LUMLO-587872 format. One line per field, with one value per residue: residue number from 1; residue in one letter; y, z, x of N, C-alpha, C in turn. Coordinates in Angstrom, 3 decimals. Example, Ala and Ser with C-alpha at 12.3 -4.5 7.8 and 13.67 -1.06 7.14 Angstrom:
2
num <- (1; 2)
residuo <- (A; S)
n.y <- (-5.690; -2.250)
n.z <- (7.800; 7.080)
n.x <- (13.190; 12.850)
ca.y <- (-4.500; -1.060)
ca.z <- (7.800; 7.140)
ca.x <- (12.300; 13.670)
c.y <- (-3.300; 0.030)
c.z <- (7.800; 7.870)
c.x <- (13.200; 12.900)
***
This chain:
68
num <- (1; 2; 3; 4; 5; 6; 7; 8; 9; 10; 11; 12; 13; 14; 15; 16; 17; 18; 19; 20; 21; 22; 23; 24; 25; 26; 27; 28; 29; 30; 31; 32; 33; 34; 35; 36; 37; 38; 39; 40; 41; 42; 43; 44; 45; 46; 47; 48; 49; 50; 51; 52; 53; 54; 55; 56; 57; 58; 59; 60; 61; 62; 63; 64; 65; 66; 67; 68)
residuo <- (M; N; E; L; T; P; K; K; I; R; K; L; F; L; T; I; E; I; N; L; V; L; W; L; V; L; C; G; M; I; W; T; S; P; S; V; A; P; Q; I; K; H; Y; A; T; I; G; M; I; I; A; A; L; L; Q; H; W; A; Y; Y; D; L; Y; K; T; A; K; E)
n.y <- (83.328; 85.556; 87.098; 90.571; 92.065; 94.486; 95.519; 94.979; 96.529; 99.104; 99.226; 99.080; 101.420; 103.316; 102.941; 103.771; 106.466; 107.413; 107.106; 109.036; 111.379; 111.385; 111.777; 114.337; 115.822; 115.389; 116.585; 119.224; 119.888; 119.704; 121.636; 123.965; 124.203; 125.956; 124.919; 122.694; 120.928; 121.899; 119.747; 117.673; 118.724; 118.668; 115.902; 115.045; 116.293; 114.988; 112.393; 112.844; 113.492; 111.093; 109.421; 110.589; 110.079; 107.247; 106.833; 107.820; 106.046; 103.570; 104.041; 104.300; 101.671; 100.239; 101.378; 100.657; 97.879; 97.588; 98.452; 96.481)
n.z <- (107.865; 107.056; 109.421; 110.142; 109.827; 111.246; 109.087; 106.868; 107.555; 107.433; 104.666; 103.631; 104.708; 103.474; 100.804; 100.918; 101.618; 99.349; 97.400; 98.213; 97.970; 95.212; 94.265; 95.303; 93.839; 91.218; 91.406; 91.979; 89.593; 87.723; 88.639; 88.284; 85.592; 82.890; 80.761; 81.329; 81.726; 83.909; 85.108; 85.216; 86.995; 89.317; 89.596; 90.016; 92.451; 94.080; 93.915; 95.229; 97.790; 98.527; 98.467; 100.579; 102.758; 102.741; 103.179; 105.777; 107.194; 106.638; 107.743; 110.438; 110.954; 110.466; 112.400; 114.736; 114.521; 114.647; 117.206; 118.819)
n.x <- (113.859; 116.472; 118.615; 118.888; 121.857; 124.144; 125.615; 123.974; 121.785; 122.908; 123.438; 120.827; 119.731; 121.374; 120.637; 117.968; 118.324; 119.722; 117.754; 115.850; 117.405; 117.901; 115.274; 114.842; 116.738; 115.799; 113.251; 114.004; 115.392; 113.325; 111.486; 112.932; 113.158; 111.864; 110.461; 108.960; 105.932; 103.231; 101.831; 103.684; 105.506; 103.994; 103.562; 106.199; 106.690; 104.820; 105.881; 108.320; 107.412; 106.167; 108.429; 109.862; 108.156; 108.122; 110.832; 111.110; 109.436; 110.694; 113.220; 112.524; 111.621; 114.006; 115.675; 114.341; 114.561; 117.342; 117.819; 116.745)
ca.y <- (84.608; 85.954; 88.201; 91.807; 92.418; 95.935; 95.857; 94.985; 97.689; 100.289; 99.223; 99.423; 102.835; 104.080; 102.848; 104.617; 107.856; 107.733; 107.249; 110.342; 112.432; 111.415; 112.419; 115.769; 116.389; 115.379; 117.601; 120.527; 120.122; 119.904; 122.895; 125.121; 124.234; 126.654; 124.248; 121.486; 121.122; 121.948; 118.438; 116.901; 119.289; 118.168; 114.471; 114.932; 116.678; 113.882; 111.316; 113.210; 113.382; 109.660; 108.912; 111.070; 109.331; 105.875; 106.887; 107.983; 104.797; 102.528; 104.372; 103.961; 100.214; 99.803; 101.835; 99.823; 96.553; 97.660; 98.669; 95.242)
ca.z <- (107.327; 107.493; 110.374; 109.641; 110.490; 111.149; 107.736; 106.000; 107.946; 106.861; 103.214; 103.384; 105.011; 102.420; 99.621; 101.169; 101.550; 97.953; 96.706; 98.548; 97.392; 93.768; 94.066; 95.554; 92.684; 90.092; 91.639; 91.816; 88.176; 87.012; 89.043; 87.782; 84.134; 82.474; 79.642; 81.793; 81.970; 85.335; 85.619; 85.504; 88.229; 90.437; 89.753; 90.620; 93.851; 94.749; 94.027; 96.269; 99.090; 98.803; 98.799; 101.917; 103.734; 102.780; 103.803; 107.214; 107.693; 106.566; 108.734; 111.757; 111.082; 110.579; 113.683; 115.747; 114.396; 115.116; 118.638; 119.503)
ca.x <- (114.274; 117.805; 118.671; 119.485; 123.107; 124.378; 126.081; 122.794; 120.976; 123.573; 123.220; 119.423; 119.542; 122.039; 119.782; 116.802; 118.772; 120.038; 116.474; 115.280; 118.248; 117.641; 113.978; 115.017; 117.450; 114.868; 112.216; 114.642; 115.663; 112.057; 110.856; 113.681; 113.079; 110.639; 109.783; 108.280; 104.501; 102.893; 101.416; 104.901; 106.053; 103.198; 103.846; 107.531; 106.546; 104.130; 106.862; 109.276; 106.736; 106.014; 109.767; 110.209; 107.361; 108.626; 112.150; 110.895; 108.866; 111.723; 114.248; 111.991; 111.644; 115.397; 116.186; 113.719; 115.170; 118.740; 117.805; 116.348)
c.y <- (84.973; 87.125; 89.412; 92.119; 93.933; 96.372; 95.930; 96.191; 98.965; 100.367; 99.607; 100.911; 103.708; 104.079; 103.753; 106.094; 108.284; 107.940; 108.623; 111.476; 112.532; 112.056; 113.921; 116.456; 116.467; 116.472; 119.007; 120.865; 120.429; 121.254; 124.112; 125.228; 124.910; 125.911; 122.984; 121.818; 121.106; 120.585; 117.602; 117.416; 118.759; 116.680; 114.251; 115.281; 115.579; 112.706; 111.592; 113.071; 111.918; 109.052; 109.345; 110.313; 107.883; 105.812; 106.997; 106.685; 103.684; 102.792; 104.000; 102.452; 99.687; 100.198; 100.961; 98.420; 96.546; 97.806; 97.385; 94.254)
c.z <- (107.887; 108.454; 109.722; 110.468; 110.400; 109.757; 106.763; 106.299; 107.366; 105.356; 102.875; 103.629; 103.946; 101.140; 99.758; 101.047; 100.113; 97.157; 96.973; 97.929; 95.881; 93.459; 94.299; 94.377; 91.482; 90.235; 91.466; 90.367; 87.413; 87.370; 88.535; 86.262; 83.691; 81.397; 80.050; 82.118; 83.473; 85.913; 86.008; 86.785; 89.443; 90.672; 90.394; 92.104; 94.642; 94.938; 95.115; 97.653; 99.476; 99.191; 100.203; 102.995; 103.866; 103.435; 105.314; 107.837; 107.714; 107.585; 110.125; 111.974; 111.228; 111.937; 114.801; 115.728; 114.935; 116.629; 119.429; 119.612)
c.x <- (115.642; 117.710; 119.318; 120.728; 123.282; 124.844; 124.908; 121.915; 121.578; 123.345; 121.784; 119.187; 120.184; 121.205; 118.564; 117.183; 119.071; 118.761; 115.863; 116.089; 118.015; 116.290; 114.075; 115.711; 116.521; 113.819; 112.803; 114.918; 114.381; 111.440; 111.622; 113.632; 111.773; 109.848; 109.026; 106.830; 104.205; 102.485; 102.632; 105.543; 105.299; 103.435; 105.208; 107.471; 105.852; 105.082; 107.878; 108.657; 106.559; 107.358; 110.180; 109.434; 107.837; 110.010; 112.015; 110.395; 109.919; 112.829; 113.768; 112.022; 113.067; 115.986; 115.628; 114.320; 116.598; 118.806; 117.524; 117.458)
***
């Protein structure tokens, strides 16, 4: 397996951050729109929460790998 270089770690972290930001924007747009069904609002919120949890977990793994 290829070693994770600091450049690769930065790219992975940036990708993870962009994913979370896009979920936050999507969730904000859906919750402010009055014409969206409540079920879709809840699914968007669940997706955002999952993205946040995965972002936290991935960041911890990348940080731990970079520290070693």
